[in-house]
C-alpha atoms as one frame of an Amber mdcrd trajectory, in Angstrom:
protein
   0.000   0.000   0.000   1.295   3.408  -0.927   1.614   6.305   1.492  -0.759
   9.193   0.866   1.258  12.389   0.596  -1.118  15.319   0.268   1.556  17.886
  -0.542   4.723  17.563  -2.565   7.995  17.861  -0.706   9.954  21.048  -1.243
  12.948  20.963  -3.560  16.225  19.905  -1.969  18.472  22.610  -0.651  22.251
  22.410  -1.119  24.126  20.886   1.815  21.094  19.124   3.287  21.030  15.339
   3.480  17.656  13.931   2.549  15.981  10.826   3.988  15.819   7.845   1.646
  12.519   7.027  -0.102  10.022   5.141   2.059   7.953   2.136   0.987   5.644
  -0.021   3.074   6.558  -3.735   2.938   3.920  -6.206   1.849   2.855  -8.125
   4.919   1.225 -11.421   5.817  -2.272 -10.954   7.301  -1.498  -7.363   8.314
  -0.874  -3.950   6.803   0.725  -0.638   7.734   0.430   2.912   6.461   1.449
   6.428   7.411  -0.228   9.672   6.344   0.528  13.335   6.927  -1.336  16.482
   5.931   0.202  19.655   4.550   3.780  20.839   4.207   6.455  19.543   6.535
   7.250  22.160   9.187   8.763  20.223  12.084  10.677  16.989  12.592   8.116
  14.230  12.120   9.633  11.240  10.360   8.464   7.663   9.838   9.962   4.595
   8.203   9.223   0.906   7.574  11.708  -1.895   7.042  11.404  -5.637   6.535
  14.305  -7.191   8.442  13.420 -10.898   8.213  10.784 -13.129   6.594   8.476
 -12.552   9.571   9.619  -9.243  11.147   8.864  -5.689  10.032  10.347  -2.663
  11.816   8.497   0.637  11.936   9.079   3.938  13.671   7.682   7.427  14.152
  10.165  10.087  15.321   9.701  13.768  16.160  13.037  15.594  16.060  12.854
  18.987  17.813  13.300  22.019  15.575  12.007  23.232  12.235  12.065  21.050
   9.147  15.022  22.690   7.428  17.062  22.596  10.648  16.854  18.894  11.301
  17.043  17.108   7.938  20.621  15.987   8.516  19.583  14.530  11.875  16.574
  12.779  10.361  18.705  11.350   7.565  21.308  10.043  10.028  18.586   8.511
  12.212  17.049   6.768   9.205  20.417   5.325   8.190  20.922   3.924  11.693
  17.338   2.633  11.787  17.910   0.717   8.557  21.474  -0.506   8.994  21.336
  -1.357  12.704  17.748  -2.564  12.456  18.741  -5.086   9.807  21.803  -6.139
  11.802  19.935  -6.482  15.107  16.782  -8.253  13.844  17.777 -10.376  10.847
  19.074 -13.456  12.700  16.788 -16.430  13.289  17.625 -16.721  16.999  17.283
 -13.086  18.105  15.787 -11.892  21.347  13.456  -9.143  20.143  13.558  -7.198
  23.408  17.367  -7.190  23.548  17.570  -6.161  19.894  15.081  -3.340  20.430
  17.065  -2.033  23.392  20.262  -2.005  21.324  18.549  -0.292  18.388  17.180
   2.368  20.751  20.649   2.965  22.174  22.138   3.354  18.698  19.388   5.733
  17.565  19.914   7.855  20.670  23.653   8.105  20.023  23.170   8.857  16.326
  20.789  11.728  17.040  23.148  13.299  19.550  26.120  12.930  17.214  24.275
  14.358  14.206  22.951  17.254  16.299  26.344  17.966  17.834  24.807  17.839
  21.295  21.373  17.667  22.886  18.353  17.518  20.574  15.122  16.073  21.959
  13.542  13.387  19.798  10.469  11.592  21.125  10.140   8.336  19.200   8.171
   5.105  18.987   9.997   2.162  17.401   8.366  -1.231  16.995   9.026  -4.673
  15.534   5.937  -6.498  14.288   6.154 -10.299  14.348   3.847 -11.641  11.655
   3.998 -15.213  12.981   2.904 -14.267  16.498   0.919 -11.077  15.872   3.024
  -9.194  18.448   4.817  -5.852  18.595   8.005  -5.447  20.624   8.458  -1.717
  21.097  10.374   1.140  22.650   8.440   4.330  23.396  11.052   7.037  23.941
   8.936   9.799  25.434   6.494   9.705  22.503   2.745  10.205  22.543   1.315
   6.878  23.761   0.375   4.391  21.073  -3.264   3.273  21.106  -4.112  -0.423
  20.777  -7.743  -1.186  19.891  -9.081  -4.722  20.183 -12.249  -6.474  21.370
 -11.615  -5.330  24.966 -11.426  -1.624  24.103  -8.479   0.740  23.781  -5.212
   0.372  25.687  -2.485   3.021  25.830   1.152   2.019  25.364   2.922   4.803
  27.292   6.550   5.889  27.358   9.119   3.265  28.329  11.976   5.776  28.614
  13.081   9.351  27.957  13.158  10.902  24.460  16.192  10.157  22.340  18.848
  12.839  22.059  18.984  13.992  25.678  21.490  11.724  27.446  24.199   9.567
  25.902  23.546   6.530  28.101  19.779   6.656  28.501  18.079   3.251  28.784
  14.647   2.081  27.701  12.394  -0.866  28.387  11.159  -2.938  25.448   7.855
  -4.637  26.301   5.708  -6.676  23.897   2.040  -6.110  23.025  -0.182  -8.727
  21.376  -2.500  -7.841  18.488  -5.397 -10.234  18.080  -6.903 -10.617  14.570
  -8.802  -7.407  13.805  -6.768  -5.330  16.283  -5.243  -1.951  15.426  -2.149
  -0.133  16.701  -2.281   3.632  16.098   0.456   6.246  16.502   0.012   9.999
  16.119   2.516  12.811  16.308   2.386  15.587  18.886   0.984  17.956  16.266
  -2.230  15.910  16.212  -2.840  16.008  19.956  -1.865  19.707  20.147  -4.488
  20.811  17.614  -6.583  23.579  19.222  -9.956  25.217  18.795 -10.875  28.196
  21.001  -8.117  27.281  23.439  -9.169  23.640  23.795  -6.775  20.890  22.681
  -7.837  17.900  20.608  -5.608  15.817  22.857  -5.041  12.094  23.009  -8.640
  11.819  24.219  -9.851  13.180  20.881  -7.708  10.657  19.014  -8.987   7.858
  21.224 -12.633   8.803  20.667 -12.101   8.872  16.904 -10.355   5.498  16.971
 -13.090   3.978  19.120 -15.805   4.985  16.614 -13.815   4.261  13.453 -14.944
   1.635  10.978 -11.623   0.340   9.718 -11.308  -0.877   6.150  -7.532  -0.481
   5.896  -4.572   1.188   7.593  -4.347   4.142   5.219  -8.036   4.956   5.571
  -7.732   4.925   9.365  -4.764   7.329   9.285  -6.680   9.671   6.995  -9.752
   9.563   9.241  -7.673  10.477  12.290  -6.109  13.484  10.558  -9.458  14.547
   9.121 -10.928  14.485  12.621  -8.339  16.922  14.015  -8.889  19.245  11.052
 -12.634  19.187  11.684 -12.016  19.912  15.352  -9.817  22.891  14.475 -12.082
  24.024  11.619  -8.864  24.600   9.651  -5.879  22.797   8.194  -3.209  22.562
  10.934  -0.299  24.973  10.550   1.083  24.814  14.106   3.166  21.654  13.623
   3.491  18.459  11.590   0.453  16.188  11.846   1.184  12.525  11.181  -0.602
   9.245  11.815   0.786   5.720  11.500  -1.328   2.582  11.779  -0.720  -1.162
  11.958  -3.786  -3.293  11.308  -3.794  -7.038  11.898  -6.385  -8.342   9.492
  -9.384 -10.218  10.822  -9.431 -13.909   9.958 -12.141 -13.620   7.310 -10.451
 -10.712   5.512  -7.031 -12.372   5.680  -8.453 -15.591   4.184  -9.949 -13.658
   1.285  -6.822 -11.578   0.592
């Protein structure tokens, strides 16, 4: 599935490294997508990477600073995500939690090195196991992920501090199970910070939208979430990047008919 980009990226500027092109891997009985609205203003960045026949890495990062200030940092983080992610997760006998902790450590160091010092970067990095329907993840001070299944909605809160603050920061790497038909949703800070007459959309607004959503696919869900914040604001957001990323584990009937 292709990402929906509603605005073209600006032309490259000399001296700026650019992130590599992003494509969503084809998946077994699951799908992912990411959508953003408008021009890039801040440091939102997402990526997807198949690292083994049954593991797909994904991440949503929010590097502090304006878009043109942090492209070198974003590019360096993507390179580490792809090279170290492949190295850490491609073996048959890996421990997913240990690998996620090491990847988080390397991303943290890369961001600090590329920034030449402290640069806050909340991030959510996950590894989806297609055989088990599980996500091993590190939430580095990011907006909580929302997991919707038959029991309701569960928040996956921060497991450590944002990347880019301390050279030896540590994170936990728990695992969440996605039953068939379950959805994991991530949104950037720009979504929750959307305001109308002084009132924020907040994570509560995202959660209400997710609870009511009829989900046909991951891209449609991301678009619905971003549409809902625009409707709340009665305007297209210009305060920050607004990004949504979704992982949908297909229900048994849909997966059988795919």
